[in-house]
C-alpha positions as a Markdown table, in Angstrom:
| # | Residue | x | y | z |
|---|---|---|---|---|
| 1 | Met | 13.7 | 49.9 | 70.5 |
| 2 | Pro | 10.5 | 51.3 | 72.2 |
| 3 | Ala | 9.8 | 49.2 | 75.7 |
| 4 | Tyr | 6.3 | 50.8 | 75.5 |
| 5 | Asp | 3.6 | 50.4 | 72.9 |
| 6 | Thr | 2.9 | 53.1 | 70.7 |
| 7 | Gly | -0.4 | 52.7 | 70.2 |
| 8 | Ala | -1.2 | 53.2 | 73.8 |
| 9 | Leu | 0.2 | 57.1 | 73.2 |
| 10 | Ser | -1.9 | 59.9 | 73.3 |
| 11 | Ala | -1.1 | 63.2 | 71.9 |
| 12 | Gly | -0.5 | 66.2 | 74.2 |
| 13 | Ile | 2.3 | 68.2 | 72.4 |
| 14 | Leu | 2.3 | 69.7 | 68.7 |
| 15 | His | 5.5 | 70.5 | 67.2 |
| 16 | Ile | 6.1 | 73.1 | 65.0 |
| 17 | Gly | 9.4 | 72.7 | 62.9 |
| 18 | Val | 10.4 | 68.8 | 62.7 |
| 19 | Gly | 13.8 | 68.6 | 62.3 |
| 20 | Asn | 16.9 | 66.4 | 63.1 |
| 21 | Phe | 17.8 | 68.7 | 66.5 |
| 22 | His | 14.0 | 68.2 | 67.8 |
| 23 | Arg | 13.9 | 64.5 | 67.4 |
| 24 | Ala | 17.7 | 64.2 | 69.0 |
| 25 | His | 16.3 | 66.3 | 72.0 |
| 26 | Gln | 12.8 | 66.7 | 72.9 |
| 27 | Ala | 11.4 | 63.8 | 71.0 |
| 28 | Val | 14.3 | 61.5 | 73.0 |
| 29 | Tyr | 13.4 | 63.1 | 76.2 |
| 30 | Leu | 10.0 | 62.4 | 75.7 |
| 31 | Asp | 10.7 | 58.7 | 74.8 |
| 32 | Asp | 12.7 | 58.4 | 78.0 |
| 33 | Leu | 9.8 | 59.2 | 80.1 |
| 34 | Phe | 7.3 | 56.9 | 77.9 |
| 35 | Asn | 10.3 | 53.9 | 78.5 |
| 36 | Arg | 9.5 | 54.5 | 82.4 |
| 37 | Gly | 5.7 | 54.0 | 81.8 |
| 38 | Ser | 5.1 | 57.5 | 82.3 |
| 39 | Asp | 2.8 | 60.4 | 80.9 |
| 40 | Leu | 2.3 | 58.3 | 77.8 |
| 41 | Asp | -0.7 | 61.0 | 77.1 |
| 42 | Trp | 1.8 | 63.4 | 76.0 |
| 43 | Ala | 2.8 | 62.0 | 72.7 |
| 44 | Leu | 3.9 | 64.2 | 70.0 |
| 45 | Val | 2.3 | 65.4 | 66.8 |
| 46 | Gly | 4.3 | 67.0 | 64.3 |
| 47 | Ala | 3.6 | 69.7 | 62.2 |
| 48 | Gly | 5.1 | 71.5 | 59.4 |
| 49 | Ile | 3.9 | 75.0 | 57.8 |
| 50 | Arg | 7.0 | 75.1 | 55.3 |
| 51 | Asp | 6.3 | 73.8 | 51.7 |
| 52 | Thr | 9.8 | 72.0 | 52.8 |
| 53 | Asp | 8.4 | 70.1 | 55.3 |
| 54 | Ala | 6.5 | 67.7 | 53.1 |
| 55 | Ala | 9.5 | 65.7 | 52.7 |
| 56 | Met | 9.6 | 65.2 | 56.4 |
| 57 | Cys | 6.2 | 64.4 | 56.6 |
| 58 | Arg | 6.1 | 61.8 | 54.2 |
| 59 | Asp | 8.8 | 60.0 | 55.1 |
| 60 | Leu | 8.1 | 59.9 | 58.7 |
| 61 | Val | 4.6 | 58.9 | 57.9 |
| 62 | Gly | 6.0 | 55.9 | 55.5 |
| 63 | Gln | 8.2 | 54.8 | 58.7 |
| 64 | Asp | 5.0 | 54.9 | 61.7 |
| 65 | Trp | 6.7 | 58.1 | 62.7 |
| 66 | Leu | 9.6 | 56.4 | 63.9 |
| 67 | Thr | 13.3 | 57.5 | 64.2 |
| 68 | Thr | 16.8 | 55.9 | 64.8 |
| 69 | Val | 18.6 | 58.0 | 66.7 |
| 70 | Val | 22.5 | 57.3 | 66.5 |
| 71 | Glu | 24.6 | 58.8 | 69.5 |
| 72 | Gln | 28.1 | 59.0 | 68.6 |
| 73 | Glu | 31.1 | 59.4 | 71.3 |
| 74 | Val | 34.6 | 58.6 | 70.7 |
| 75 | Ser | 34.9 | 55.5 | 72.5 |
| 76 | Ala | 31.1 | 54.5 | 71.5 |
| 77 | Ser | 28.4 | 54.5 | 69.4 |
| 78 | Ser | 24.6 | 53.3 | 69.8 |
| 79 | Ala | 21.8 | 53.6 | 67.9 |
| 80 | Arg | 18.0 | 53.8 | 69.3 |
| 81 | Val | 14.4 | 53.6 | 67.4 |
| 82 | Ile | 12.3 | 56.5 | 69.2 |
| 83 | Gly | 8.6 | 56.3 | 69.0 |
| 84 | Ser | 7.2 | 59.0 | 71.0 |
| 85 | Met | 5.5 | 60.9 | 67.8 |
| 86 | Ile | 2.2 | 59.4 | 66.6 |
| 87 | Asp | 1.2 | 62.0 | 64.0 |
| 88 | Phe | 2.4 | 64.5 | 61.7 |
| 89 | Val | 0.6 | 67.2 | 60.0 |
| 90 | Ala | 1.5 | 67.9 | 56.7 |
| 91 | Pro | 2.3 | 71.6 | 55.3 |
| 92 | Gly | -0.5 | 73.0 | 52.9 |
| 93 | Asp | -3.5 | 71.8 | 55.5 |
| 94 | Pro | -4.2 | 75.0 | 57.8 |
| 95 | Gly | -7.5 | 73.5 | 58.6 |
| 96 | Arg | -6.6 | 70.6 | 59.8 |
| 97 | Ile | -3.3 | 71.8 | 61.9 |
| 98 | Leu | -6.0 | 74.4 | 63.7 |
| 99 | Ala | -8.7 | 71.8 | 64.1 |
| 100 | Val | -5.3 | 69.8 | 66.0 |
| 101 | Leu | -4.9 | 72.9 | 68.3 |
| 102 | Ala | -8.8 | 73.2 | 69.3 |
| 103 | Asp | -8.4 | 69.7 | 70.6 |
| 104 | Pro | -8.0 | 70.5 | 74.7 |
| 105 | Ala | -5.6 | 67.5 | 74.6 |
| 106 | Ile | -2.9 | 69.6 | 72.9 |
| 107 | Arg | -1.6 | 71.2 | 76.2 |
| 108 | Ile | 2.3 | 72.2 | 74.9 |
| 109 | Val | 2.8 | 73.9 | 71.3 |
| 110 | Ser | 6.7 | 73.3 | 71.0 |
| 111 | Leu | 8.5 | 74.8 | 68.1 |
| 112 | Thr | 11.9 | 74.6 | 66.5 |
| 113 | Ile | 11.5 | 77.3 | 63.5 |
| 114 | Thr | 15.3 | 78.4 | 63.5 |
| 115 | Glu | 16.6 | 81.8 | 64.9 |
| 116 | Gly | 15.5 | 83.6 | 61.9 |
| 117 | Gly | 11.8 | 82.3 | 62.2 |
| 118 | Tyr | 10.3 | 84.7 | 65.0 |
| 119 | Cys | 9.7 | 87.7 | 62.9 |
| 120 | Ile | 12.0 | 89.9 | 64.6 |
| 121 | Asp | 15.0 | 92.9 | 63.6 |
| 122 | Pro | 17.9 | 91.7 | 63.4 |
| 123 | Ala | 20.0 | 94.5 | 64.9 |
| 124 | Thr | 17.6 | 95.4 | 67.8 |
| 125 | Gln | 16.5 | 91.7 | 68.2 |
| 126 | Ala | 12.7 | 93.1 | 68.9 |
| 127 | Phe | 9.5 | 92.0 | 67.3 |
| 128 | Asp | 9.1 | 93.2 | 63.5 |
| 129 | Pro | 5.8 | 94.0 | 62.6 |
| 130 | Ala | 6.5 | 94.5 | 58.9 |
| 131 | His | 7.6 | 91.3 | 58.9 |
| 132 | Pro | 5.7 | 89.6 | 56.1 |
| 133 | Asp | 4.2 | 87.2 | 57.4 |
| 134 | Ile | 2.8 | 89.7 | 60.2 |
| 135 | Val | 1.5 | 91.9 | 57.5 |
| 136 | Ala | -0.5 | 89.1 | 55.8 |
| 137 | Asp | -1.6 | 87.1 | 58.7 |
| 138 | Ala | -2.9 | 90.5 | 60.6 |
| 139 | Ala | -4.7 | 91.4 | 57.0 |
| 140 | Asp | -6.5 | 87.6 | 57.7 |
| 141 | Ile | -6.2 | 85.6 | 60.1 |
| 142 | Ala | -8.5 | 83.6 | 59.7 |
| 143 | His | -5.9 | 82.2 | 57.0 |
| 144 | Pro | -3.0 | 82.0 | 58.1 |
| 145 | Arg | 0.3 | 81.1 | 56.9 |
| 146 | Gly | 2.9 | 81.9 | 59.5 |
| 147 | Val | 3.7 | 80.2 | 62.9 |
| 148 | Phe | 2.6 | 83.0 | 64.6 |
| 149 | Gly | -0.7 | 83.3 | 63.0 |
| 150 | Val | -1.2 | 79.6 | 63.1 |
| 151 | Leu | -0.4 | 80.1 | 66.8 |
| 152 | Leu | -3.1 | 83.1 | 67.5 |
| 153 | Ala | -5.7 | 81.7 | 65.4 |
| 154 | Ala | -6.0 | 78.6 | 67.2 |
| 155 | Leu | -5.5 | 80.7 | 70.6 |
| 156 | Ala | -8.3 | 82.5 | 69.4 |
| 157 | Arg | -10.7 | 79.5 | 68.6 |
| 158 | Arg | -9.7 | 78.3 | 71.9 |
| 159 | Arg | -10.8 | 81.5 | 73.9 |
| 160 | Ala | -14.1 | 81.7 | 72.0 |
| 161 | Ala | -15.1 | 78.2 | 72.9 |
| 162 | Gly | -13.9 | 78.9 | 76.5 |
| 163 | Gln | -11.1 | 76.5 | 76.8 |
| 164 | Pro | -7.9 | 77.4 | 78.5 |
| 165 | Pro | -4.9 | 78.2 | 76.1 |
| 166 | Phe | -1.9 | 75.8 | 75.2 |
| 167 | Thr | 1.4 | 77.0 | 76.4 |
| 168 | Val | 4.0 | 78.1 | 73.9 |
| 169 | Met | 6.9 | 76.4 | 74.3 |
| 170 | Ser | 10.3 | 78.0 | 72.3 |
| 171 | Cys | 13.2 | 75.3 | 72.0 |
| 172 | Asp | 15.3 | 77.4 | 69.6 |
| 173 | Asn | 18.7 | 79.2 | 70.2 |
| 174 | Leu | 17.7 | 82.7 | 71.3 |
| 175 | Pro | 18.0 | 84.7 | 74.2 |
| 176 | Gly | 14.7 | 84.9 | 76.3 |
| 177 | Asn | 13.2 | 82.8 | 73.5 |
| 178 | Gly | 9.8 | 82.5 | 75.8 |
| 179 | Asp | 9.8 | 86.5 | 75.5 |
| 180 | Val | 10.5 | 86.5 | 71.7 |
| 181 | Ala | 7.8 | 84.0 | 71.2 |
| 182 | Arg | 5.3 | 85.9 | 73.3 |
| 183 | Asn | 6.1 | 89.3 | 71.7 |
| 184 | Ala | 5.7 | 87.6 | 68.0 |
| 185 | Val | 2.3 | 86.4 | 69.2 |
| 186 | Ala | 1.1 | 89.0 | 70.8 |
| 187 | Gly | 2.3 | 91.5 | 68.7 |
| 188 | Leu | 0.4 | 90.0 | 65.9 |
| 189 | Ala | -2.7 | 90.1 | 68.1 |
| 190 | Glu | -2.1 | 93.9 | 68.9 |
| 191 | Arg | -2.9 | 93.9 | 64.8 |
| 192 | Val | -6.2 | 91.8 | 64.9 |
| 193 | Asp | -7.3 | 91.9 | 68.4 |
| 194 | Ile | -6.7 | 94.5 | 71.2 |
| 195 | Gly | -8.6 | 92.4 | 73.5 |
| 196 | Leu | -7.2 | 89.1 | 72.2 |
| 197 | Ala | -3.8 | 90.6 | 72.4 |
| 198 | Ala | -4.2 | 91.5 | 76.5 |
| 199 | Trp | -5.4 | 87.6 | 77.0 |
| 200 | Val | -2.4 | 86.3 | 75.2 |
| 201 | Arg | -0.5 | 88.4 | 77.4 |
| 202 | Asp | -2.0 | 87.7 | 80.6 |
| 203 | Thr | -3.5 | 83.8 | 79.9 |
| 204 | Val | -0.8 | 82.0 | 77.6 |
| 205 | Ala | 2.5 | 80.9 | 79.5 |
| 206 | Phe | 5.7 | 81.0 | 77.0 |
| 207 | Pro | 8.4 | 79.6 | 79.0 |
| 208 | Ser | 12.1 | 80.3 | 78.4 |
| 209 | Ser | 14.4 | 77.2 | 77.8 |
| 210 | Met | 18.1 | 76.6 | 77.1 |
| 211 | Val | 18.7 | 73.3 | 75.0 |
| 212 | Asp | 21.8 | 72.1 | 73.8 |
| 213 | Arg | 22.8 | 69.0 | 71.6 |
| 214 | Ile | 24.9 | 69.0 | 68.5 |
| 215 | Thr | 23.0 | 67.3 | 65.9 |
| 216 | Pro | 24.5 | 67.8 | 62.3 |
| 217 | Ala | 22.8 | 67.4 | 58.9 |
| 218 | Thr | 21.8 | 63.7 | 57.5 |
| 219 | Gly | 22.6 | 62.6 | 54.2 |
| 220 | Glu | 23.3 | 59.5 | 52.3 |
| 221 | Arg | 26.2 | 58.6 | 54.5 |
| 222 | Glu | 24.3 | 58.6 | 57.5 |
| 223 | Arg | 21.3 | 56.4 | 56.2 |
| 224 | Ala | 24.2 | 54.2 | 54.5 |
| 225 | Leu | 25.5 | 53.4 | 58.0 |
| 226 | Val | 22.7 | 53.0 | 59.5 |
| 227 | Arg | 21.9 | 50.2 | 57.5 |
| 228 | Ser | 25.3 | 48.7 | 57.3 |
| 229 | Asp | 25.9 | 49.2 | 61.3 |
| 230 | Tyr | 22.7 | 48.5 | 62.5 |
| 231 | Gly | 20.8 | 47.0 | 60.2 |
| 232 | Val | 18.0 | 49.7 | 59.9 |
| 233 | Ala | 16.3 | 51.1 | 56.8 |
| 234 | Asp | 15.4 | 54.6 | 58.0 |
| 235 | Ala | 15.0 | 57.7 | 55.0 |
| 236 | Arg | 15.3 | 60.1 | 57.9 |
| 237 | Pro | 17.8 | 58.8 | 60.5 |
| 238 | Val | 19.3 | 61.5 | 63.2 |
| 239 | Phe | 23.0 | 61.2 | 64.3 |
| 240 | Cys | 24.3 | 63.4 | 67.5 |
| 241 | Glu | 26.8 | 63.3 | 70.1 |
| 242 | Gly | 25.9 | 61.7 | 73.8 |
| 243 | Phe | 26.1 | 65.1 | 75.5 |
| 244 | Arg | 22.6 | 66.4 | 76.1 |
| 245 | Gln | 21.1 | 69.1 | 77.8 |
| 246 | Trp | 17.9 | 70.8 | 78.6 |
| 247 | Val | 16.9 | 73.8 | 80.9 |
| 248 | Leu | 13.4 | 74.6 | 81.1 |
| 249 | Glu | 11.3 | 77.2 | 83.1 |
| 250 | Asp | 8.6 | 75.6 | 85.2 |
| 251 | His | 5.6 | 77.6 | 83.8 |
| 252 | Phe | 2.8 | 76.7 | 82.2 |
| 253 | Thr | -0.8 | 77.0 | 81.6 |
| 254 | Ala | -2.0 | 73.1 | 81.2 |
| 255 | Gly | 0.2 | 71.2 | 83.0 |
| 256 | Arg | 3.3 | 69.0 | 81.7 |
| 257 | Pro | 5.1 | 66.1 | 81.5 |
| 258 | Ala | 7.1 | 64.8 | 84.2 |
| 259 | Leu | 10.4 | 65.5 | 82.3 |
| 260 | Glu | 12.6 | 66.2 | 85.6 |
| 261 | Arg | 12.4 | 62.5 | 85.5 |
| 262 | Val | 14.7 | 62.1 | 82.4 |
| 263 | Gly | 17.2 | 64.6 | 83.0 |
| 264 | Val | 15.2 | 68.2 | 82.1 |
| 265 | Gln | 16.2 | 70.8 | 84.8 |
| 266 | Phe | 13.6 | 72.8 | 85.7 |
| 267 | Val | 14.6 | 76.4 | 87.1 |
| 268 | Ser | 12.6 | 79.6 | 87.8 |
| 269 | Asp | 15.2 | 81.9 | 85.5 |
| 270 | Val | 16.7 | 80.0 | 82.3 |
| 271 | Gln | 18.3 | 83.3 | 81.2 |
| 272 | Pro | 22.2 | 82.3 | 83.1 |
| 273 | Phe | 22.1 | 79.0 | 81.1 |
| 274 | Glu | 21.2 | 81.0 | 77.9 |
| 275 | Leu | 23.5 | 83.5 | 77.4 |
| 276 | Met | 26.1 | 80.5 | 78.7 |
| 277 | Lys | 25.4 | 78.2 | 76.2 |
| 278 | Ile | 24.6 | 81.3 | 73.0 |
| 279 | Gln | 27.9 | 83.0 | 73.8 |
| 280 | Ile | 30.1 | 79.9 | 74.5 |
| 281 | Leu | 28.6 | 77.1 | 72.5 |
| 282 | Asn | 26.9 | 78.8 | 69.6 |
| 283 | Gly | 29.6 | 81.6 | 69.2 |
| 284 | Gly | 32.3 | 79.4 | 69.5 |
| 285 | His | 30.4 | 77.8 | 66.6 |
| 286 | Ala | 30.3 | 81.3 | 64.9 |
| 287 | Ala | 34.3 | 81.8 | 65.6 |
| 288 | Ile | 35.4 | 78.7 | 63.7 |
| 289 | Ala | 32.9 | 78.4 | 61.0 |
| 290 | Tyr | 34.2 | 80.9 | 58.7 |
| 291 | Pro | 38.3 | 81.0 | 58.9 |
| 292 | Ala | 37.9 | 77.1 | 58.7 |
| 293 | Ala | 35.5 | 77.6 | 55.6 |
| 294 | Leu | 38.6 | 79.9 | 54.1 |
| 295 | Leu | 40.9 | 77.2 | 54.7 |
| 296 | Asp | 38.5 | 74.5 | 52.5 |
| 297 | Phe | 38.2 | 72.3 | 56.1 |
| 298 | Tyr | 34.9 | 70.2 | 55.9 |
| 299 | Phe | 34.7 | 68.8 | 59.0 |
| 300 | Val | 34.7 | 70.4 | 62.4 |
| 301 | His | 36.7 | 67.9 | 64.0 |
| 302 | Glu | 39.1 | 68.3 | 61.2 |
| 303 | Ala | 39.1 | 72.1 | 62.0 |
| 304 | Met | 39.3 | 71.7 | 65.8 |
| 305 | Ala | 42.7 | 69.8 | 65.0 |
| 306 | Glu | 44.2 | 72.6 | 63.7 |
| 307 | Pro | 46.2 | 74.6 | 66.3 |
| 308 | Leu | 45.3 | 77.8 | 64.8 |
| 309 | Leu | 42.2 | 77.2 | 65.0 |
| 310 | Ser | 41.6 | 75.5 | 68.2 |
| 311 | Gly | 43.9 | 78.1 | 69.9 |
| 312 | Tyr | 41.9 | 80.9 | 68.8 |
| 313 | Leu | 38.6 | 79.7 | 69.6 |
| 314 | Arg | 40.3 | 79.2 | 72.9 |
| 315 | Lys | 41.7 | 82.6 | 73.6 |
| 316 | Leu | 38.7 | 83.9 | 72.3 |
| 317 | Leu | 36.6 | 82.4 | 75.1 |
| 318 | Asp | 38.8 | 83.0 | 77.6 |
| 319 | His | 40.0 | 86.7 | 77.0 |
| 320 | Glu | 36.8 | 88.2 | 75.5 |
| 321 | Val | 33.8 | 85.7 | 76.0 |
| 322 | Ile | 33.7 | 84.2 | 79.4 |
| 323 | Pro | 34.6 | 87.7 | 81.0 |
| 324 | Val | 30.8 | 88.9 | 79.7 |
| 325 | Val | 29.0 | 85.9 | 80.6 |
| 326 | Pro | 26.9 | 86.5 | 83.7 |
| 327 | Pro | 27.4 | 83.5 | 86.5 |
| 328 | Val | 25.5 | 80.6 | 86.0 |
| 329 | Pro | 24.3 | 79.0 | 89.0 |
| 330 | Ala | 26.9 | 75.6 | 89.8 |
| 331 | Thr | 28.7 | 76.0 | 86.8 |
| 332 | Asp | 32.4 | 76.6 | 86.0 |
| 333 | Leu | 32.6 | 78.3 | 82.8 |
| 334 | His | 36.0 | 77.7 | 82.1 |
| 335 | Ala | 35.5 | 73.9 | 82.5 |
| 336 | Tyr | 32.5 | 74.2 | 80.2 |
| 337 | Arg | 34.4 | 75.7 | 77.5 |
| 338 | Val | 37.1 | 73.0 | 77.8 |
| 339 | Arg | 34.0 | 70.3 | 77.6 |
| 340 | Ile | 32.7 | 72.6 | 74.4 |
| 341 | Glu | 36.5 | 72.1 | 72.9 |
| 342 | Ser | 36.1 | 68.5 | 73.2 |
| 343 | Arg | 32.8 | 68.0 | 71.7 |
| 344 | Phe | 33.6 | 70.4 | 68.7 |
| 345 | Ala | 36.7 | 67.9 | 68.8 |
| 346 | Asn | 34.4 | 64.7 | 68.4 |
| 347 | Pro | 35.6 | 63.0 | 65.0 |
| 348 | Lys | 32.4 | 60.6 | 64.9 |
| 349 | Ile | 29.7 | 63.4 | 65.3 |
| 350 | Gly | 30.5 | 64.3 | 61.3 |
| 351 | Asp | 29.3 | 67.9 | 61.9 |
| 352 | Thr | 30.5 | 70.5 | 58.8 |
| 353 | Ile | 31.7 | 73.7 | 58.8 |
| 354 | Gln | 28.9 | 74.6 | 56.1 |
| 355 | Arg | 26.6 | 73.9 | 58.6 |
| 356 | Leu | 28.0 | 76.3 | 60.8 |
| 357 | Cys | 28.4 | 78.9 | 58.1 |
| 358 | Met | 24.6 | 79.0 | 57.3 |
| 359 | Asp | 22.5 | 82.0 | 57.7 |
| 360 | Gly | 25.0 | 84.2 | 59.1 |
| 361 | Ser | 23.1 | 87.5 | 59.0 |
| 362 | Asn | 20.9 | 85.8 | 62.0 |
| 363 | Arg | 23.3 | 84.1 | 64.0 |
| 364 | Gln | 25.7 | 87.0 | 64.3 |
| 365 | Pro | 23.0 | 88.9 | 65.8 |
| 366 | Lys | 22.1 | 86.7 | 68.2 |
| 367 | Phe | 25.3 | 84.6 | 68.9 |
| 368 | Val | 28.3 | 87.3 | 68.5 |
| 369 | Leu | 27.5 | 90.8 | 68.0 |
| 370 | Pro | 25.6 | 91.3 | 71.6 |
| 371 | Thr | 28.9 | 89.5 | 73.2 |
| 372 | Ala | 31.1 | 92.3 | 71.3 |
| 373 | Met | 28.5 | 95.2 | 72.6 |
| 374 | Ala | 28.6 | 93.6 | 76.0 |
| 375 | Ala | 32.5 | 94.0 | 75.9 |
| 376 | Leu | 32.4 | 97.3 | 74.8 |
| 377 | Gln | 30.5 | 98.4 | 77.8 |
| 378 | Arg | 32.8 | 96.8 | 80.6 |
| 379 | Gly | 35.9 | 97.8 | 78.7 |
| 380 | Thr | 37.3 | 94.6 | 77.8 |
| 381 | Ala | 38.7 | 93.4 | 74.5 |
| 382 | Val | 37.0 | 93.1 | 71.2 |
| 383 | Glu | 39.7 | 92.4 | 69.1 |
| 384 | Gly | 38.6 | 88.7 | 68.6 |
| 385 | Leu | 35.1 | 89.4 | 68.0 |
| 386 | Ala | 35.7 | 91.5 | 65.7 |
| 387 | Leu | 37.7 | 89.2 | 64.1 |
| 388 | Val | 34.8 | 86.4 | 64.0 |
| 389 | Ser | 32.6 | 89.2 | 62.0 |
| 390 | Ala | 35.7 | 90.1 | 59.8 |
| 391 | Phe | 36.2 | 86.5 | 58.8 |
| 392 | Trp | 32.4 | 86.2 | 57.9 |
| 393 | Cys | 32.5 | 89.2 | 55.9 |
| 394 | Arg | 35.6 | 88.2 | 54.2 |
| 395 | Tyr | 33.9 | 84.9 | 53.5 |
| 396 | Cys | 30.8 | 86.2 | 52.4 |
| 397 | His | 32.9 | 87.8 | 49.4 |
| 398 | Gly | 31.9 | 84.6 | 47.7 |
| 399 | Thr | 35.5 | 82.5 | 47.1 |
| 400 | Thr | 38.0 | 80.5 | 49.8 |
| 401 | Glu | 41.6 | 81.1 | 49.7 |
| 402 | Ser | 42.2 | 78.6 | 47.6 |
| 403 | Gly | 39.7 | 80.1 | 44.9 |
| 404 | Arg | 36.8 | 77.6 | 45.7 |
| 405 | Thr | 33.5 | 79.3 | 45.0 |
| 406 | Val | 31.4 | 79.8 | 48.3 |
| 407 | Glu | 27.8 | 78.7 | 47.7 |
| 408 | Pro | 24.9 | 81.1 | 48.7 |
| 409 | Asn | 23.9 | 79.7 | 52.0 |
| 410 | Asp | 21.8 | 82.9 | 53.7 |
| 411 | Ala | 18.6 | 84.8 | 52.4 |
| 412 | Ala | 20.2 | 88.2 | 52.7 |
| 413 | Trp | 23.0 | 86.6 | 50.3 |
| 414 | Pro | 23.0 | 88.9 | 47.7 |
| 415 | Arg | 22.7 | 91.9 | 49.7 |
| 416 | Leu | 25.9 | 90.5 | 51.8 |
| 417 | Gln | 28.0 | 89.9 | 48.9 |
| 418 | Ala | 27.6 | 93.3 | 47.7 |
| 419 | Ala | 28.7 | 94.6 | 51.0 |
| 420 | Ala | 31.7 | 92.0 | 51.3 |
| 421 | Arg | 33.0 | 92.9 | 48.0 |
| 422 | Ala | 33.0 | 96.7 | 48.9 |
| 423 | Ala | 34.2 | 96.5 | 52.2 |
| 424 | Arg | 37.4 | 95.0 | 50.5 |
| 425 | His | 38.8 | 98.2 | 50.0 |
| 426 | Asp | 35.9 | 100.0 | 52.7 |
| 427 | Pro | 35.6 | 97.8 | 55.8 |
| 428 | Ala | 33.1 | 100.6 | 56.8 |
| 429 | Ala | 30.6 | 98.6 | 54.0 |
| 430 | Trp | 30.3 | 96.0 | 55.5 |
| 431 | Leu | 29.2 | 97.8 | 59.3 |
| 432 | Ala | 27.0 | 99.9 | 57.1 |
| 433 | Leu | 24.7 | 96.8 | 57.3 |
| 434 | Arg | 23.0 | 98.2 | 60.1 |
| 435 | Asp | 19.7 | 95.9 | 60.5 |
| 436 | Ile | 22.6 | 93.5 | 61.8 |
| 437 | Phe | 24.9 | 95.4 | 63.4 |
| 438 | Gly | 23.0 | 97.7 | 65.1 |
| 439 | Asp | 24.7 | 100.8 | 67.0 |
| 440 | Leu | 28.1 | 98.9 | 67.2 |
| 441 | Pro | 29.7 | 100.9 | 64.0 |
| 442 | Arg | 29.2 | 104.0 | 66.3 |
| 443 | Arg | 31.8 | 102.5 | 68.8 |
| 444 | Pro | 34.9 | 103.7 | 67.5 |
| 445 | Arg | 36.4 | 101.0 | 69.3 |
| 446 | Tyr | 35.1 | 97.8 | 67.5 |
| 447 | Ala | 34.8 | 99.9 | 64.0 |
| 448 | Arg | 38.7 | 100.4 | 63.9 |
| 449 | Ala | 38.8 | 96.6 | 65.7 |
| 450 | Phe | 36.8 | 95.2 | 62.5 |
| 451 | Ala | 38.9 | 97.7 | 59.7 |
| 452 | Asp | 42.2 | 96.3 | 61.2 |
| 453 | Ala | 40.9 | 92.8 | 61.2 |
| 454 | Leu | 39.6 | 92.6 | 57.7 |
| 455 | Gln | 42.5 | 94.6 | 56.3 |
| 456 | Arg | 44.9 | 92.1 | 57.8 |
| 457 | Ile | 43.2 | 88.8 | 56.3 |
| 458 | Trp | 43.1 | 90.3 | 53.2 |
| 459 | Arg | 46.5 | 91.2 | 53.2 |
| 460 | Asp | 48.2 | 88.5 | 55.0 |
| 461 | Gly | 45.8 | 85.6 | 54.8 |
| 462 | Thr | 43.4 | 83.6 | 57.4 |
| 463 | Arg | 46.5 | 81.5 | 58.8 |
| 464 | Ala | 48.7 | 84.6 | 59.5 |
| 465 | Thr | 46.2 | 86.6 | 61.0 |
| 466 | Leu | 44.7 | 83.7 | 63.2 |
| 467 | Ala | 48.5 | 84.0 | 64.2 |
| 468 | His | 48.6 | 87.5 | 64.9 |
| 469 | Tyr | 45.5 | 87.3 | 67.2 |
| 470 | His | 46.7 | 83.7 | 68.7 |
| 471 | Asp | 50.1 | 85.8 | 70.1 |
| 472 | Gly | 49.0 | 89.2 | 70.3 |
């Protein structure tokens, strides 16, 4: 239980996108800090923008914003109740969220809005001014509906009042997530007020970060375990692994909590850590997700116990991914890969293949395709990387190898399924999704490797294709 009086906390951070990962990561670090009796004026106010955030708000308000976090490792499990959140602004109340953001006590706005929430073009990873949220908020910034409209409207109020801006701190899995967030806020501002855009770029801090902790979805199974094993009735418990990591650029406009006291690593350049995590861990998740789904595996640890899948992952990372990952300070990348495999294989986590398969149209261009482009530029192997996307294509056809229906799990599902079905006889139909693949289809070596992989999957099946790659 918290060792501090939650009534003594005051807000310093507003967090948009309160989900399991945030509560297993940032909220836990702050709870650690408060348990040391430090920085009690940096408590969290949660906020939701989407209608789907309403249920989270309702449940957390009903339990005084407390969350049970269950850390699970192979040899031990433990539960803790954290109290670092003290309020929650419900979706559908833009006036209140703008009022909270106008309070000078809020010095940081943090984000976990998913990789697809940043209004960027999937193929180029650049800011997309034609995104519906950007177009709508540029037309009526006084009544914003999107995350970046809310941020810009609040920053404009602070500027007009002569107040310092808050720091915008992205905690999503994006290369250069701070730069991406800056481009979204400033890009919207350029369509509203050029002077405001210049002020955003010149005065608002957007530190980049690398965040890491495997945190599966919560269901009735997890709620029942918390009740039976720990005697806690929690509508929104969080289950996660014991491992956690947070590497953060030390660039803040109006101060920050002393998170270095509880294990956060502050650096001048987070990019090497970001690329390591995104290419090896997130790319590794993408690699095993779709072949495991095609073989009807349910849990990630079950898939990792299949030698064909774990062997495929190991060879892919060692021979195609790690060679193009830039050096990381004081880090052995092959040892990092071994640790990743161990984390994926943890049977207590209960992470699902279904979760890893979600939102491929946003994840592949961030976690897999840039690695393939880097390998092509270096002249190294791309057969395994092309195979990752070929398995994704086969999955989007809509059935597993046993004939089980794949439920839609991507905003672009109808378009993906149509392309995947055409690609069964013409692999180029999948690569024609240029908003996802960008210039990769114009690289003959990649296009040929992808076509060979997809044709082999359809002809020989998933297991034989994995074996062919592993033994090749």
